[in-house]
N, C-alpha and C positions, 0 to 999 in steps of 0.2 A: 504493500503500501504507499508504505515512502518515497519506494520507487518511482510507483507511480506518479506522485503528486509532484517530485524532484521532475523528471519530467515534461509533466504539463506544465506546470512552473515559468520552466525555462523555454518550452514552446510561447503558452504568454507571451513574457516579456519579448521573442527576438515578433511575433503579429504586431506587439504593442510599439515596441521601431522600425516595423517596416510603415506601420499607419503612418505615421508621425513624420517619414521620411513624403508620405502618397497624399498629395496634395487633394486627390480626387478622393479616397476615403472620406476627409474630412469634408472635403464641399458633397456631398454625394449625404455624409449622415445627420451631418451639423447645418448644414447653407444652406442647401437644396429643400427641406424640410420646413425653412422660417419664410421660404422665397414663395413656396406653393402656400399655403397656408396664407399668406398677406395677398399675394395673390384668386385666390379662389374666394377667402374670406368676407375682402372686401366687389368682387367682381360677381361674385356666384351673390341672385339672392331669387324667393320666389314672392317676394312682392313686390304690387306694385306701388310705384308713389308717383306723382304729379303726372296721372296720368290726364291728357288732351281732350276734353265732354265738350264737345258742343253743346250749347245752353240755348233752346228758340222758347219763349215766354209767348205765346199768344196773345196772352194780354198781362198783365207786368202789373197785375193787385197786391198789397202787400202783402197778403195771406199769400201769394205764390212766391213772392219773395224773400217773406220766416222759411214756409218749404222746403225753400231752396238753399237759403242760408248757410246750410252747415259745408255749401263744394266752396265756401272762400274762407282759408285757409289752412283746409284738411291738406295735409301733406300727401292722402292720396288720390288729392282733383287738382286739376288747373283749369282751371273754367273760363271757357270762350263764348260770350256771351254775342248773340247772330240775331238778327234783324228777323231771317224768315226761315222757313223746313227748306228753302232749294238752295242757299246759302248755304249749311248746315250739310246736306246731302254732298255738297260739293267739296267742302272742307271731308268730309268722310273718304269719296270718293281718293282723294289724294292722297288719302292718310296722315293730313296733317289733324284729323283729329280721333280719337281710338273708337269713341259713341258718340252717339248723339242721346238729350236727353229734350224734353217734349208737353209743355202744357198743355189743354184745350182752351179757349178761350172762355167755353163755362166752368174752368176748375172748381174757379169760388162755387156756384149754385151748386156740384153735384159731394162740392165738398161739402157740405151742409145736410146733404140726401146719404151725407157715406157711400158712398159711389164718385167718390173724385178717382182718375187712373191720368200715371204718370208714363209717357211711350219712354221706352230705354230700347236705337237700334245700338248695339254693338255690330264695330270691321273683327270677324270671323275668321282671321285668315289666322290670326294668332290665337289660337281656339284658348288657352289658360291664360290668357291676358284678355283676353276675353269672358270668361268664366269671373274669375277675379272681379272687374271694374263689376260687374253684375251682382257680386254679391256684396259691394263694398257700397255702390249704390243703394243696396233692397235691404241694407241695416242703417244709411243714415237715413235712408229715408223714411224709415220708420220709427227710430227713433226723434224726427223732427216732426211726425204727422201727430204723434204717441203726444210730444211736446205740445202742441198746439192746441191739442184734442184736450189735453188735462190743463191750460191756460182759458181757455174759451169757457171750461164748464159743461161742455156737454156731455151725458151721457150716453153711456154704450149702446140704448137702444132708440137714443137719438142719430147716433152716426151709424145704426146701420150695423151695429157687429154684436147686437143680442143674438151673446151662447157661444162668442168666440173665445178660445182660451189666449191667455197670453205667455207667448217663450217667455223666460229669465233664462239667459244661456252664462252658465262660467266656465272660464277654462284656467284646467288642472294642470303644471307641470312646465306652465308657458305664458303664464298672466297676461305679461308683454304684447302677446299675438308676434315674435321677433321669429320670422322664418333663422336669422342666424344662430337663439339655440337650437335651434335642428340641423341644420346643418357644418355647425363648424364641428361639435363633438364625431359627425362622420368627415368630414377634414382630416378627425387627426388619426381615422380608422386607413385612410387612404395612404397618407404619407406615412404611419407606420408599415403600410402594408410594403406601397412603394421602395420604401427605402429596406425594410427588412432584405427583404428577396434579393435586390440588387446587388445590396453588401458583399452578400458572402457568393452568392450566384458569380456576379463579376470576376471578383478578386478568386476565388475555388477557382471559375473558369482558365483564368487567365497564369496561375501558378502550376497546371496540370498542360497547359499549349504551352507554357517554360519550358517544361522538365525540373524547374524546381523541386517538386515536392518526390523525383527520384533521390536525394541525398538524404533523408528520411524513411526513406526504404532499406536501405541498407543499417536500419537501426533499431533499436531494438519497439521504438515508440509500434504505439498498438494502433489502430483504428480512431478508439476509440477517442486516444490522446489527442488525435491531429487531431478530431471535427472541433473538441470540446478546442482548444487553444485558438479555433477558428471564431465560432462562437463566444466567445468568455469577450476581447477589445471589439468584437461589433456590434456585441449588449452594449457593451459600456457609452461606445460612441453612438448605437444608437436610442439609451433613454437619458443619455444630453439634447437628441434631438426633441424628442419626444418631452422633456419639460422647457423646451423654446416656445414650444405648442402650446404647452398648457397653459403657458405664458403671455401667450397672444392673445387664448382662449378667453384668461381671464381678464387679464386688464387693457386691452383693444378693442373687445368685440362685448364684452360683458358680461359672457356663461357661467350663471354664476354653477357654483359646484359643490352640490345638498345632499352627495353621499361623500362618507370614510377618504380622504386622502390617502389612505392607506392598504383601500377594496380597491383605489386606483391605481396605485403605481404595486399593487402586485397582480392584477389582473391584462397590466400591459404590459409585466415582464414574463409571459405567461403568454398576450397574444405578441411578445417579440421574439422569444425563442422561438416560437409559431410559425411566425415570417422567416428568419432567420432559415431553421431548421428545411423550408421549404427551401429558398435561396441553396443551402445546401444538397440537396438533392437532387435538384435540377440541374447543378454545376457537377455532379456528379456521377450521372447519367450521360449529357451533352460529352461534358471535359472540352468544349469548346464558350468562347464569351462571345462572338455573331449569336450563337444558335442559345447560347441560356439569356440573350436580354431578349430578342421573342420571345422562346415560353414565358419568363416573367414575365411579360406585359401580357399576354395571351390570358394567363394560372395565376395570375394576381392583381395585377392591378387593375386591368380594364371587368375580370367578371364584381371586383369590389367596387366599380364604378359606378355601374350596371344593374346587376342584380340583389348587392345587397342589404337592399333596403336603402338607400341613401338619401335618393333622388323620387324614388316608387315602394310605395306598400307593397310588401311582396302579397299580399292577400289576393290585391287586386288585378298581378298579375297573369298570365296564362299559366296551366299547369306545369307546363314542361321547365318555364321560365322559373315556378316555385321552385319544383328540386329539384334545380340547378341551386337556385339562389338558395335552399336550404341546406348544400352537401358544400355553402363554401366556410372558413376559415373565418371571415373577414365579416359574415350578417352575425357568426356571435359573440362579437368581440364589433360590433353595432349598435346590439342589442346590447350589449354592459356597457360603454358609454354614454351610450345616450339616456339611459336610468339614472349611473352612477352625476353625471351632471344637473336632472333636470329631475328627477325623480326621486332619488337618495338612496338610503340601503335597502333596496329590493330585492333583500336576500334568498328567495324561490328563484329569482333571473337569478341572481347573478351566480349563485352555485350552481341553475343548468347549467350556463354557458360560460362557467368554467371549468367543466366536465367538460362539456364539447372541445371545448380549448385543450389541456390537458390530453385527448385523447390523440388530436393533431399534431403535438409537438411529438409524441412517441412515437405514431404514423414517420412525418418526417422524417425521425431520426434514425427510426428503421431502417427507411429507403435508405440515406445516405450511406450509414455504415456498410448495409447490403453492398452497395453500387463504389465505396470505395477499397480497394481491397493495393495490394503491398504488392501489387506487379506488375510490369509492364505490357498493355497488348501489342 
């Protein structure tokens, strides 16, 4: 055992010295994570803000202006008041506005009867934006009309809403309804997947290509010692990148950490071992930098972005995509991080997902040991 530890320590020190002389590893482990989280964190958003909306009031009464006043000063809308529907339609066709909001000339009279309507026409080329604008507009008008109803003292019967139920919604775990709270934890998953898989896949494959591993094959060191000496330094480098991402999430994007920091670090350490093990397994099988790079993108980065629940709820995708998504280790880490950041210490989710990551770590390390032979092909 002492000989094993001495050999492992010597190999690990050798790897640390090699990393200190290799700026590419430091760039991948430290610089790339912070660049990616800044680019995607500030550039990627599921919110629609300052959406240009053409507003047509066929009769500009105090009631109509009050009902539509919520558009002014809203961060979601940039209203553009136009005198006619024809002009508004031209703006929509030229894509100078994303929607048209129109009130009829008899809005006041119909409002007294509880039959008033506001027409909303959406530019449907970008269906996601159109859907969000429709939701924002519906929520805004409902609030303004209810406030006006309360001010006017009209009863539900006079307003034509007898028997109607009023929906009072609350958002748990993301009360700010800010998409960055949802996206930034997912970005950390994507970054750790990319960094972990690339660090070991490229470095190990490079040593296979250059033949530097041949000198180790004639020594008493075993396959486990060789692989562990590769994982330990890059694990430390990956954890440093993780801490930089955590600092950016907390202080740049304001994402709360409601769970235990200890659990966050333990779960992240486990997933980083999974990602590093995946890279080792890829490089051990291919032994080619170019091929390792291509496979790492195909089996780690792209599936993590598309099929891990980062952007889409897996329950809403086709069955085949859902099955593939549930096979990915990134899916379980995604679930873990979003739970720890926003919902807190839900031990049922944490233990379930951690057990899955532990199995993946054992699987990838087993594959790497199996294909790392102390002989030359």
